[in-house]
DRENZATOR-172547 format. One record per residue (C-alpha): residue in one letter; chain; x, y, z. Coordinates in Angstrom, 3 decimals, padded with zeros to 6 digits. Layout:
KOLZA/residuo/cadena/xx/yy/zz
KOLZA/a/A/X/Y/Z
...
END
This chain:
KOLZA/residuo/cadena/xx/yy/zz
KOLZA/m/A/126.720/103.106/067.811
KOLZA/g/A/126.263/101.712/064.313
KOLZA/r/A/126.029/103.529/060.960
KOLZA/k/A/123.270/106.055/061.622
KOLZA/a/A/124.338/109.311/063.294
KOLZA/p/A/123.871/108.303/066.925
KOLZA/i/A/121.360/109.856/069.308
KOLZA/l/A/121.844/109.660/073.081
KOLZA/v/A/118.984/110.671/075.396
KOLZA/i/A/119.772/111.041/079.098
KOLZA/g/A/116.826/111.423/081.434
KOLZA/l/A/117.437/113.029/084.810
KOLZA/d/A/114.254/112.148/086.659
KOLZA/g/A/113.046/115.295/088.408
KOLZA/g/A/115.983/117.302/087.069
KOLZA/s/A/115.630/121.084/087.406
KOLZA/w/A/117.847/124.036/086.600
KOLZA/t/A/117.002/125.280/090.096
KOLZA/v/A/119.150/122.431/091.402
KOLZA/l/A/121.686/122.193/088.594
KOLZA/e/A/122.623/125.850/088.063
KOLZA/p/A/124.224/126.332/091.519
KOLZA/l/A/126.209/123.134/090.915
KOLZA/l/A/127.357/124.413/087.520
KOLZA/k/A/128.441/127.726/089.041
KOLZA/a/A/130.372/125.826/091.712
KOLZA/g/A/132.267/123.937/088.990
KOLZA/l/A/130.923/120.549/090.090
KOLZA/m/A/129.493/119.428/086.728
KOLZA/s/A/131.976/120.291/083.985
KOLZA/n/A/130.516/117.939/081.358
KOLZA/l/A/127.032/119.365/081.798
KOLZA/a/A/128.438/122.899/081.770
KOLZA/k/A/130.130/122.254/078.411
KOLZA/l/A/126.961/120.783/076.918
KOLZA/r/A/124.896/123.763/078.019
KOLZA/a/A/127.444/126.351/076.872
KOLZA/e/A/127.630/124.797/073.401
KOLZA/g/A/124.042/123.578/073.038
KOLZA/a/A/120.397/124.554/073.139
KOLZA/w/A/118.856/124.539/076.588
KOLZA/g/A/115.913/125.758/078.620
KOLZA/n/A/112.976/124.724/080.751
KOLZA/l/A/110.744/121.853/079.701
KOLZA/a/A/107.087/122.138/080.703
KOLZA/s/A/105.748/118.923/082.225
KOLZA/t/A/102.241/117.503/082.148
KOLZA/l/A/099.425/118.327/084.566
KOLZA/p/A/100.124/116.980/087.099
KOLZA/p/A/103.931/117.313/086.820
KOLZA/f/A/104.424/113.739/087.828
KOLZA/t/A/106.266/110.549/086.870
KOLZA/a/A/103.424/108.516/085.397
KOLZA/p/A/101.728/110.954/083.005
KOLZA/a/A/104.939/112.821/082.144
KOLZA/w/A/107.007/109.814/081.096
KOLZA/s/A/103.992/108.384/079.248
KOLZA/t/A/103.705/111.660/077.327
KOLZA/f/A/107.434/111.602/076.565
KOLZA/m/A/107.221/108.012/075.290
KOLZA/t/A/104.155/108.524/073.115
KOLZA/g/A/104.155/112.215/072.250
KOLZA/k/A/100.523/112.209/073.361
KOLZA/d/A/098.470/114.109/075.939
KOLZA/p/A/097.370/112.186/079.097
KOLZA/g/A/093.849/112.215/077.694
KOLZA/q/A/095.171/110.388/074.637
KOLZA/h/A/097.397/107.803/076.341
KOLZA/g/A/095.196/107.423/079.437
KOLZA/v/A/097.808/107.687/082.207
KOLZA/l/A/097.060/110.368/084.809
KOLZA/s/A/098.648/108.730/087.871
KOLZA/f/A/100.312/105.491/088.922
KOLZA/f/A/096.847/103.935/088.944
KOLZA/e/A/094.142/103.243/086.400
KOLZA/q/A/091.403/105.877/086.269
KOLZA/d/A/087.814/104.874/087.021
KOLZA/a/A/085.243/107.661/086.808
KOLZA/a/A/082.545/105.486/088.417
KOLZA/s/A/084.519/104.664/091.562
KOLZA/y/A/084.033/106.185/095.001
KOLZA/d/A/087.679/105.513/095.862
KOLZA/m/A/089.350/108.800/096.747
KOLZA/a/A/092.883/107.453/097.044
KOLZA/p/A/094.972/104.907/095.117
KOLZA/g/A/094.011/101.279/095.309
KOLZA/r/A/093.030/100.726/091.728
KOLZA/a/A/094.986/098.813/089.098
KOLZA/l/A/098.527/099.999/088.352
KOLZA/a/A/099.404/101.792/085.131
KOLZA/t/A/101.787/099.897/082.840
KOLZA/s/A/103.445/100.079/079.439
KOLZA/a/A/101.055/097.484/078.037
KOLZA/a/A/098.035/099.575/079.030
KOLZA/l/A/099.195/102.529/076.906
KOLZA/s/A/096.840/102.895/073.972
KOLZA/q/A/099.516/104.626/071.890
KOLZA/r/A/102.751/103.638/070.188
KOLZA/t/A/106.076/104.729/071.634
KOLZA/l/A/108.988/106.732/070.314
KOLZA/w/A/111.181/103.639/070.110
KOLZA/s/A/108.591/101.644/068.187
KOLZA/w/A/108.524/104.341/065.486
KOLZA/l/A/112.330/104.458/065.442
KOLZA/g/A/112.553/100.685/065.260
KOLZA/d/A/110.144/100.504/062.335
KOLZA/a/A/112.389/102.998/060.520
KOLZA/g/A/115.432/100.753/060.967
KOLZA/w/A/116.928/102.334/064.067
KOLZA/r/A/118.460/099.906/066.526
KOLZA/v/A/117.416/101.138/069.965
KOLZA/g/A/118.589/100.592/073.527
KOLZA/i/A/116.302/101.687/076.382
KOLZA/v/A/117.301/101.471/080.066
KOLZA/n/A/115.310/102.378/083.185
KOLZA/v/A/112.566/104.537/081.687
KOLZA/p/A/109.635/104.536/084.167
KOLZA/l/A/106.444/102.681/083.235
KOLZA/t/A/108.111/100.467/080.635
KOLZA/y/A/107.170/097.282/082.522
KOLZA/p/A/106.320/094.763/081.197
KOLZA/p/A/109.023/094.959/078.503
KOLZA/q/A/107.590/095.395/075.017
KOLZA/p/A/109.416/094.070/071.926
KOLZA/v/A/111.736/096.614/070.313
KOLZA/n/A/114.276/096.612/067.506
KOLZA/g/A/117.158/096.285/069.952
KOLZA/f/A/116.923/095.907/073.718
KOLZA/l/A/114.975/097.331/076.647
KOLZA/v/A/115.478/097.208/080.430
KOLZA/t/A/112.367/098.276/082.333
KOLZA/g/A/112.222/101.032/084.949
KOLZA/m/A/110.078/102.199/087.852
KOLZA/l/A/107.075/099.966/088.709
KOLZA/t/A/108.972/096.815/087.816
KOLZA/p/A/108.034/094.271/090.520
KOLZA/i/A/110.806/093.263/092.903
KOLZA/g/A/112.093/089.878/091.780
KOLZA/a/A/110.473/090.090/088.337
KOLZA/q/A/111.811/087.282/086.170
KOLZA/e/A/111.286/089.100/082.873
KOLZA/f/A/112.202/092.782/082.993
KOLZA/t/A/114.234/092.961/079.776
KOLZA/y/A/113.664/092.480/076.077
KOLZA/p/A/114.980/090.178/074.903
KOLZA/p/A/115.040/088.177/078.175
KOLZA/a/A/118.714/087.262/077.645
KOLZA/i/A/119.724/090.903/078.202
KOLZA/a/A/119.126/090.448/081.948
KOLZA/a/A/122.220/088.252/082.219
KOLZA/e/A/124.344/091.036/080.691
KOLZA/l/A/123.458/093.544/083.424
KOLZA/g/A/125.488/091.890/086.169
KOLZA/p/A/124.424/090.497/089.558
KOLZA/e/A/124.416/093.890/091.326
KOLZA/y/A/122.005/095.565/088.914
KOLZA/v/A/118.640/096.598/090.383
KOLZA/v/A/115.839/098.307/088.502
KOLZA/e/A/114.511/100.279/091.458
KOLZA/p/A/115.540/099.871/095.086
KOLZA/d/A/112.910/098.689/097.541
KOLZA/y/A/112.611/101.452/100.124
KOLZA/l/A/110.754/099.333/102.647
KOLZA/r/A/112.674/096.092/102.474
KOLZA/g/A/115.975/094.826/101.138
KOLZA/i/A/118.910/097.080/100.426
KOLZA/m/A/117.261/100.284/101.620
KOLZA/g/A/115.943/098.860/104.865
KOLZA/s/A/113.128/100.512/106.776
KOLZA/f/A/114.789/103.900/107.122
KOLZA/d/A/113.789/106.940/109.109
KOLZA/l/A/115.045/109.455/106.561
KOLZA/s/A/114.943/112.343/109.020
KOLZA/q/A/117.933/110.892/110.878
KOLZA/l/A/121.443/111.595/109.601
KOLZA/p/A/122.999/108.096/109.609
KOLZA/q/A/120.203/106.746/107.402
KOLZA/q/A/120.541/109.676/105.005
KOLZA/v/A/124.241/108.929/104.640
KOLZA/q/A/123.433/105.311/103.824
KOLZA/l/A/120.741/106.369/101.367
KOLZA/l/A/123.200/108.489/099.397
KOLZA/a/A/125.725/105.661/099.417
KOLZA/d/A/123.089/103.348/097.950
KOLZA/f/A/122.214/105.864/095.234
KOLZA/n/A/125.894/106.170/094.328
KOLZA/r/A/126.280/102.415/094.073
KOLZA/i/A/123.046/101.740/092.180
KOLZA/e/A/123.640/104.429/089.562
KOLZA/a/A/127.307/103.477/089.148
KOLZA/v/A/126.234/099.887/088.433
KOLZA/r/A/123.572/101.142/086.023
KOLZA/t/A/126.099/103.304/084.175
KOLZA/q/A/128.541/100.432/083.753
KOLZA/a/A/125.737/098.202/082.494
KOLZA/c/A/124.844/100.885/079.940
KOLZA/l/A/128.447/101.193/078.776
KOLZA/d/A/128.676/097.422/078.356
KOLZA/l/A/125.384/097.284/076.442
KOLZA/i/A/126.435/100.122/074.126
KOLZA/a/A/129.774/098.453/073.382
KOLZA/r/A/128.206/095.045/072.809
KOLZA/h/A/125.066/095.937/070.846
KOLZA/q/A/125.944/099.237/069.118
KOLZA/p/A/122.500/100.892/069.210
KOLZA/n/A/121.905/103.953/067.035
KOLZA/f/A/119.492/105.376/069.606
KOLZA/f/A/120.231/104.889/073.296
KOLZA/m/A/118.374/106.218/076.319
KOLZA/v/A/118.874/105.863/080.063
KOLZA/v/A/117.062/107.479/082.986
KOLZA/y/A/118.798/108.268/086.276
KOLZA/a/A/116.256/108.124/089.116
KOLZA/s/A/118.603/109.371/091.847
KOLZA/t/A/118.098/113.012/090.848
KOLZA/d/A/114.413/112.706/091.749
KOLZA/r/A/114.952/110.825/095.007
KOLZA/i/A/117.693/113.180/096.219
KOLZA/s/A/115.532/116.196/095.366
KOLZA/h/A/112.683/114.682/097.390
KOLZA/f/A/114.753/113.701/100.415
KOLZA/f/A/117.562/116.297/100.475
KOLZA/w/A/115.942/119.493/099.228
KOLZA/d/A/117.354/121.416/102.178
KOLZA/y/A/120.796/120.959/100.581
KOLZA/l/A/119.734/121.846/097.018
KOLZA/g/A/118.477/124.707/094.908
KOLZA/g/A/119.700/127.513/097.130
KOLZA/a/A/117.742/126.219/100.127
KOLZA/h/A/119.201/126.977/103.544
KOLZA/g/A/117.608/124.315/105.745
KOLZA/g/A/120.494/121.853/105.479
KOLZA/t/A/122.982/122.554/108.228
KOLZA/d/A/125.347/119.581/108.166
KOLZA/p/A/128.453/120.342/106.044
KOLZA/t/A/129.285/116.654/105.630
KOLZA/m/A/125.834/115.938/104.226
KOLZA/l/A/126.085/118.913/101.882
KOLZA/a/A/129.414/117.602/100.606
KOLZA/s/A/127.922/114.122/100.122
KOLZA/v/A/124.994/115.470/098.106
KOLZA/h/A/127.342/117.526/095.938
KOLZA/a/A/129.598/114.497/095.491
KOLZA/h/A/126.713/112.511/094.009
KOLZA/f/A/126.113/115.162/091.354
KOLZA/r/A/129.838/115.274/090.610
KOLZA/r/A/129.732/111.505/090.053
KOLZA/l/A/126.634/111.894/087.904
KOLZA/d/A/128.492/114.378/085.721
KOLZA/g/A/131.272/111.839/085.302
KOLZA/w/A/128.775/109.182/084.239
KOLZA/l/A/127.338/111.579/081.655
KOLZA/g/A/130.814/112.100/080.234
KOLZA/k/A/131.430/108.350/079.939
KOLZA/l/A/128.122/107.767/078.139
KOLZA/i/A/128.810/110.580/075.682
KOLZA/a/A/132.322/109.295/074.973
KOLZA/a/A/130.997/105.768/074.403
KOLZA/s/A/128.398/107.022/071.923
KOLZA/g/A/130.801/108.273/069.259
KOLZA/p/A/132.202/111.590/068.016
KOLZA/n/A/129.125/112.725/066.052
KOLZA/v/A/126.551/111.939/068.708
KOLZA/t/A/123.602/114.236/069.318
KOLZA/v/A/122.905/114.393/073.049
KOLZA/l/A/119.505/115.276/074.419
KOLZA/m/A/119.051/115.679/078.155
KOLZA/m/A/115.607/116.037/079.694
KOLZA/s/A/113.523/115.529/082.796
KOLZA/d/A/109.916/114.625/083.412
KOLZA/h/A/109.376/117.543/085.830
KOLZA/g/A/111.289/119.928/088.052
KOLZA/f/A/111.486/120.503/091.801
KOLZA/g/A/110.865/122.967/094.586
KOLZA/p/A/110.238/122.920/098.337
KOLZA/a/A/107.556/120.585/099.679
KOLZA/a/A/104.119/121.857/100.654
KOLZA/r/A/103.779/123.346/104.118
KOLZA/r/A/099.995/123.122/104.254
KOLZA/w/A/097.314/120.532/103.617
KOLZA/a/A/094.215/121.456/101.635
KOLZA/h/A/091.328/119.260/102.777
KOLZA/v/A/089.298/119.207/099.575
KOLZA/n/A/086.459/117.058/100.926
KOLZA/s/A/086.090/119.413/103.890
KOLZA/w/A/085.934/122.346/101.466
KOLZA/l/A/083.301/120.528/099.372
KOLZA/r/A/081.340/119.905/102.566
KOLZA/d/A/081.415/123.620/103.348
KOLZA/q/A/080.093/124.305/099.831
KOLZA/g/A/077.153/121.989/100.512
KOLZA/l/A/078.376/119.510/097.888
KOLZA/l/A/079.531/116.676/100.170
KOLZA/v/A/077.446/115.417/103.090
KOLZA/p/A/079.045/113.311/105.870
KOLZA/k/A/077.022/110.573/107.509
KOLZA/k/A/075.352/111.617/110.727
KOLZA/g/A/077.524/110.807/113.704
KOLZA/s/A/080.701/110.407/111.640
KOLZA/a/A/083.769/111.242/113.687
KOLZA/v/A/085.732/114.101/112.143
KOLZA/g/A/089.310/115.147/112.863
KOLZA/w/A/091.226/113.808/115.852
KOLZA/r/A/088.272/111.745/117.090
KOLZA/n/A/088.495/109.496/114.055
KOLZA/p/A/091.301/106.873/114.040
KOLZA/a/A/091.756/107.638/110.326
KOLZA/y/A/093.035/111.073/111.357
KOLZA/w/A/095.872/109.521/113.351
KOLZA/k/A/096.584/106.996/110.634
KOLZA/s/A/097.108/109.786/108.105
KOLZA/r/A/099.078/111.956/110.521
KOLZA/l/A/101.513/109.172/111.365
KOLZA/g/A/101.738/107.595/107.924
KOLZA/d/A/104.529/109.892/106.765
KOLZA/s/A/106.118/110.733/110.102
KOLZA/h/A/109.276/109.619/111.863
KOLZA/l/A/107.111/109.248/114.994
KOLZA/r/A/105.261/106.318/113.449
KOLZA/r/A/107.529/103.552/114.682
KOLZA/w/A/107.807/105.117/118.134
KOLZA/v/A/104.023/105.392/118.441
KOLZA/r/A/103.667/101.744/117.495
KOLZA/t/A/105.804/100.804/120.467
KOLZA/v/A/103.830/102.822/123.035
KOLZA/l/A/100.205/102.567/121.900
KOLZA/p/A/098.070/099.901/123.571
KOLZA/q/A/097.213/097.020/121.268
KOLZA/r/A/093.563/098.093/121.068
KOLZA/a/A/094.529/101.587/119.911
KOLZA/r/A/096.981/100.210/117.345
KOLZA/r/A/094.238/097.983/115.968
KOLZA/a/A/091.845/100.942/115.731
KOLZA/v/A/094.328/102.945/113.694
KOLZA/r/A/095.170/099.984/111.481
KOLZA/h/A/091.506/099.389/110.666
KOLZA/a/A/090.553/103.062/110.556
KOLZA/e/A/087.527/104.032/108.537
KOLZA/r/A/088.214/105.293/105.054
KOLZA/v/A/086.841/108.704/104.195
KOLZA/t/A/084.656/106.895/101.659
KOLZA/d/A/082.875/105.198/104.566
KOLZA/l/A/082.107/108.536/106.243
KOLZA/v/A/080.144/110.021/103.324
KOLZA/n/A/076.373/109.992/102.854
KOLZA/w/A/076.461/109.204/099.161
KOLZA/s/A/072.713/109.528/098.634
KOLZA/a/A/072.994/113.230/099.545
KOLZA/t/A/076.463/114.022/098.126
KOLZA/q/A/076.890/115.871/094.836
KOLZA/a/A/080.700/115.828/094.462
KOLZA/y/A/083.820/114.401/096.096
KOLZA/f/A/087.602/114.618/095.974
KOLZA/v/A/089.782/112.230/093.961
KOLZA/l/A/093.532/112.171/094.576
KOLZA/i/A/095.679/112.907/091.533
KOLZA/y/A/099.008/114.156/092.879
KOLZA/a/A/100.264/116.658/095.462
KOLZA/n/A/098.811/120.092/094.621
KOLZA/v/A/096.648/118.787/091.757
KOLZA/a/A/093.219/117.510/092.776
KOLZA/g/A/090.310/115.956/090.979
KOLZA/v/A/086.664/116.476/091.874
KOLZA/m/A/084.184/113.873/090.704
KOLZA/v/A/080.489/114.607/090.329
KOLZA/n/A/078.217/111.954/091.866
KOLZA/l/A/076.534/111.347/088.524
KOLZA/r/A/073.336/109.383/088.095
KOLZA/g/A/073.867/106.420/085.780
KOLZA/r/A/077.634/106.407/086.362
KOLZA/q/A/078.117/106.235/090.127
KOLZA/a/A/076.282/103.489/092.005
KOLZA/q/A/074.499/106.062/094.193
KOLZA/g/A/074.569/108.978/091.777
KOLZA/v/A/072.268/111.910/092.490
KOLZA/i/A/073.143/114.475/089.791
KOLZA/a/A/071.383/114.139/086.444
KOLZA/p/A/073.496/114.172/083.270
KOLZA/g/A/073.253/117.271/081.134
KOLZA/a/A/072.347/120.685/082.504
KOLZA/e/A/072.438/119.692/086.183
KOLZA/y/A/075.857/118.040/085.769
KOLZA/e/A/077.248/121.137/084.057
KOLZA/a/A/075.758/123.398/086.720
KOLZA/v/A/077.505/121.439/089.478
KOLZA/r/A/080.802/121.648/087.607
KOLZA/d/A/080.329/125.398/087.177
KOLZA/q/A/079.595/125.732/090.892
KOLZA/i/A/082.761/123.837/091.856
KOLZA/i/A/084.958/125.874/089.504
KOLZA/a/A/083.531/129.209/090.627
KOLZA/a/A/083.862/128.312/094.311
KOLZA/a/A/087.428/127.039/093.827
KOLZA/k/A/088.502/130.402/092.459
KOLZA/e/A/087.274/131.984/095.703
KOLZA/w/A/088.850/129.413/098.065
KOLZA/c/A/091.216/131.325/100.361
KOLZA/e/A/093.079/130.759/103.607
KOLZA/p/A/090.641/131.705/106.395
KOLZA/i/A/093.180/133.871/108.265
KOLZA/t/A/095.454/135.338/105.580
KOLZA/g/A/092.971/135.492/102.711
KOLZA/r/A/095.580/133.908/100.433
KOLZA/p/A/094.043/132.163/097.371
KOLZA/l/A/094.686/128.422/097.232
KOLZA/v/A/093.744/127.573/093.644
KOLZA/r/A/095.812/128.696/090.656
KOLZA/r/A/093.671/127.060/087.980
KOLZA/a/A/090.265/125.382/088.030
KOLZA/g/A/088.402/123.952/085.065
KOLZA/r/A/086.583/121.089/083.434
KOLZA/r/A/088.673/118.051/082.560
KOLZA/e/A/088.245/118.849/078.860
KOLZA/d/A/089.779/122.281/079.493
KOLZA/f/A/093.063/120.548/080.331
KOLZA/y/A/093.031/117.312/078.319
KOLZA/t/A/091.998/115.971/074.925
KOLZA/g/A/091.583/112.423/073.686
KOLZA/e/A/089.635/109.227/074.085
KOLZA/h/A/090.473/108.761/077.790
KOLZA/v/A/089.265/112.137/079.076
KOLZA/s/A/085.922/110.628/080.108
KOLZA/e/A/087.811/108.449/082.619
KOLZA/f/A/089.319/111.471/084.400
KOLZA/p/A/087.814/113.518/087.267
KOLZA/d/A/085.091/115.908/086.118
KOLZA/v/A/086.848/118.997/087.507
KOLZA/i/A/090.593/119.598/087.847
KOLZA/l/A/092.046/121.922/090.497
KOLZA/e/A/095.667/123.061/090.411
KOLZA/l/A/096.574/124.594/093.761
KOLZA/d/A/099.536/126.718/094.749
KOLZA/p/A/102.439/124.267/095.335
KOLZA/d/A/102.575/125.314/098.982
KOLZA/y/A/099.421/123.196/099.430
KOLZA/s/A/099.120/119.426/099.124
KOLZA/t/A/095.634/118.017/098.650
KOLZA/v/A/094.310/115.343/101.014
KOLZA/a/A/091.017/113.491/101.411
KOLZA/n/A/090.561/113.747/105.195
KOLZA/l/A/087.361/115.203/106.574
KOLZA/r/A/088.382/117.892/109.048
KOLZA/s/A/086.621/120.777/110.712
KOLZA/q/A/089.070/123.091/108.883
KOLZA/t/A/089.732/123.234/105.154
KOLZA/v/A/093.429/124.171/105.526
KOLZA/t/A/095.881/122.899/108.146
KOLZA/l/A/099.627/122.830/108.586
KOLZA/a/A/101.188/119.736/107.028
KOLZA/n/A/102.873/117.357/109.425
KOLZA/p/A/106.672/116.995/109.042
KOLZA/s/A/107.675/114.686/106.200
KOLZA/f/A/110.850/112.997/105.052
KOLZA/r/A/110.057/114.531/101.644
KOLZA/t/A/111.435/118.055/101.858
KOLZA/g/A/111.189/118.597/098.092
KOLZA/e/A/108.239/118.237/095.740
KOLZA/h/A/107.560/118.332/092.013
KOLZA/r/A/107.248/121.485/089.915
KOLZA/p/A/106.196/121.833/086.258
KOLZA/e/A/109.545/123.219/085.036
KOLZA/g/A/111.825/120.373/083.998
KOLZA/i/A/115.044/120.638/081.992
KOLZA/f/A/115.855/120.377/078.307
KOLZA/l/A/119.263/120.387/076.637
KOLZA/a/A/120.417/119.435/073.141
KOLZA/h/A/123.977/119.286/071.808
KOLZA/g/A/125.231/118.010/068.484
KOLZA/p/A/126.124/118.737/064.850
KOLZA/a/A/122.625/119.936/063.875
KOLZA/i/A/121.928/121.891/067.068
KOLZA/r/A/121.926/125.693/067.231
KOLZA/p/A/123.265/126.998/070.579
KOLZA/g/A/121.117/129.254/072.714
KOLZA/e/A/118.261/129.359/075.164
KOLZA/v/A/115.090/127.474/074.260
KOLZA/h/A/111.664/128.898/075.085
KOLZA/d/A/108.237/127.286/075.525
KOLZA/a/A/109.406/123.683/075.120
KOLZA/r/A/106.992/121.024/076.372
KOLZA/i/A/107.590/117.388/077.175
KOLZA/g/A/105.143/116.426/074.420
KOLZA/d/A/107.474/118.101/071.897
KOLZA/l/A/110.324/115.661/072.477
KOLZA/a/A/109.013/112.610/070.611
KOLZA/p/A/108.355/114.520/067.362
KOLZA/t/A/111.646/116.406/067.749
KOLZA/i/A/113.661/113.206/068.173
KOLZA/l/A/111.865/111.547/065.265
KOLZA/h/A/112.637/114.492/063.000
KOLZA/l/A/116.265/114.501/064.125
KOLZA/a/A/116.401/110.803/063.205
KOLZA/g/A/114.911/111.449/059.774
KOLZA/v/A/111.727/109.574/060.637
KOLZA/p/A/108.330/110.968/059.569
KOLZA/v/A/106.403/112.480/062.466
KOLZA/p/A/103.029/110.797/063.121
KOLZA/t/A/099.987/113.030/062.936
KOLZA/g/A/097.930/113.683/066.048
KOLZA/l/A/100.779/114.144/068.514
KOLZA/a/A/100.282/116.597/071.362
KOLZA/g/A/103.439/118.547/070.594
KOLZA/g/A/105.498/119.533/067.607
KOLZA/v/A/109.080/119.596/066.381
KOLZA/l/A/111.231/122.096/068.306
KOLZA/t/A/112.552/123.765/065.168
KOLZA/q/A/114.157/126.510/067.273
KOLZA/i/A/116.895/124.111/068.454
KOLZA/f/A/118.146/123.251/064.961
KOLZA/d/A/120.674/125.011/062.773
KOLZA/q/A/118.815/126.789/059.977
KOLZA/e/A/120.957/125.247/057.247
KOLZA/w/A/120.192/121.783/058.631
KOLZA/l/A/116.466/122.593/058.770
KOLZA/d/A/116.518/123.799/055.168
KOLZA/t/A/117.895/120.449/054.025
KOLZA/h/A/115.757/118.370/056.393
KOLZA/p/A/112.118/119.425/055.957
KOLZA/i/A/109.583/117.978/058.382
KOLZA/s/A/107.582/115.082/056.968
KOLZA/q/A/104.508/113.479/058.496
KOLZA/i/A/102.796/110.117/058.399
KOLZA/a/A/099.338/108.990/059.447
KOLZA/a/A/099.455/107.706/063.021
KOLZA/n/A/098.201/104.302/064.044
KOLZA/g/A/097.683/103.504/067.722
KOLZA/r/A/097.527/100.197/069.502
KOLZA/k/A/095.075/098.644/071.903
KOLZA/g/A/096.168/098.516/075.529
KOLZA/a/A/096.306/095.177/077.329
KOLZA/a/A/094.033/094.319/080.245
KOLZA/i/A/095.612/095.464/083.512
KOLZA/d/A/094.991/092.177/085.298
KOLZA/e/A/097.078/090.372/082.690
KOLZA/i/A/100.245/092.184/083.830
KOLZA/y/A/100.581/092.269/087.639
KOLZA/s/A/099.579/089.665/090.174
KOLZA/s/A/097.621/090.862/093.214
KOLZA/e/A/100.752/090.307/095.319
KOLZA/e/A/102.837/092.464/092.961
KOLZA/v/A/100.225/095.235/093.031
KOLZA/a/A/100.246/095.191/096.843
KOLZA/a/A/104.060/095.252/097.002
KOLZA/l/A/104.397/098.064/094.449
KOLZA/t/A/101.683/100.115/096.142
KOLZA/e/A/103.501/099.680/099.453
KOLZA/r/A/106.757/100.766/097.841
KOLZA/l/A/105.142/103.883/096.361
KOLZA/a/A/103.783/104.705/099.811
KOLZA/g/A/107.250/104.189/101.262
KOLZA/l/A/108.610/106.705/098.750
KOLZA/g/A/105.938/109.163/099.847
KOLZA/y/A/104.038/109.164/096.541
KOLZA/l/A/100.800/107.974/098.165
END
């Protein structure tokens, strides 16, 4: 990898020690076991929410979501009444901050970046870049320089299309489709690994990074066979899941060997995993019960509204069967079901739910001068409504069991800093992960979640591991994903920009190395994000939104 002491970063999307430790104990991942035994390792705290878009953006920039502006897959709009995605997609060009590889490149490091989410469209780097998740299917330019695409081989895909193409329209609750899904993951990641090995050999980058997405997808779809769960009952499927991780360990070994004898390896994930939510928290219904949201008179609530059935079937293996038996008129009613937005009396509503991700919800105040039909005055009245929401959230409990739903509730500025905070929901609620937040207006505020093909869901605890000549072995404590950019820059001998959200993880370095490599800083300079509509066509936005829904993210 060239003359500089090489750095290899391997991202395991959604990787968690909850999943990996049983595999290590079973002897299925010998390369990872060696790295952990000889290196520094521990949990890596994700962003809030612990989710692909903000977490990878924080890794890339070293900045808080309030600084880089990415809170979900979609652009934030504090004035909108939209409660669910449908806004412009987040992209690399919209980031208002520089990235780790731009700082490295300016310092003379030749970089190679493969499959990091939210790197589309490809930005110029000192080396090469292959974009990751949210790259449109059939995109003509997904590499920098464009000629790199021809070096990847004809079987290379950035991200499989789960609704069309190689994945088909699968019912993931049925065993034959799950077998095929694992086979596709094996093939896609094997092709990606070989492409990485070829790129390393041909271009000799000093800094190389690749992200494996299969760890996230398998944790979503096969949680019953992971992390000590006991729901998976098919021994063949269990063996197939374990076989994928054994292959993954082999790919890690090949990448390390290709990187040179003095390579420093860093392994990380954007978030961890745990079991999926078993209950739905109907935040708008709860706001209604607090007197903060007022439905229109005569609005159908619950099963009487076609939107109820649309949401119930949207993530269910019954969906295709229902389509075959419903009369055409009923199918049309569900397809054109009213949005929750259309059921609200905005002239009388003080606050409403905004989807962020899973157990993390936003609540937006219907603010005069910001919202088109705002009723709450800025200043004291606005703050009083926020106080009311936060206080009530701390008292929100299951009606029967009395179990509290909300772990943390606060103003947006309690959780985020930076120029983009004003675009975020006014109040942030972090619920217990056993609850997933939804927009539906129901008579109840908590209901059982309908069965989903996603048996696993994100958790804040990701993984961190470092191994190399300057690394001190042992367990790492209190590491955050925002610490990685400054840590990597310091390892590379590059001054750390001021104003980053995290700091250098000095605890991972050998003391003698630290004594001879003092931390230096440099004044940071950001960059202006590009207009969203300059990046994706309306057709690409629709296709990517559909794909995210097919993955269960929406």
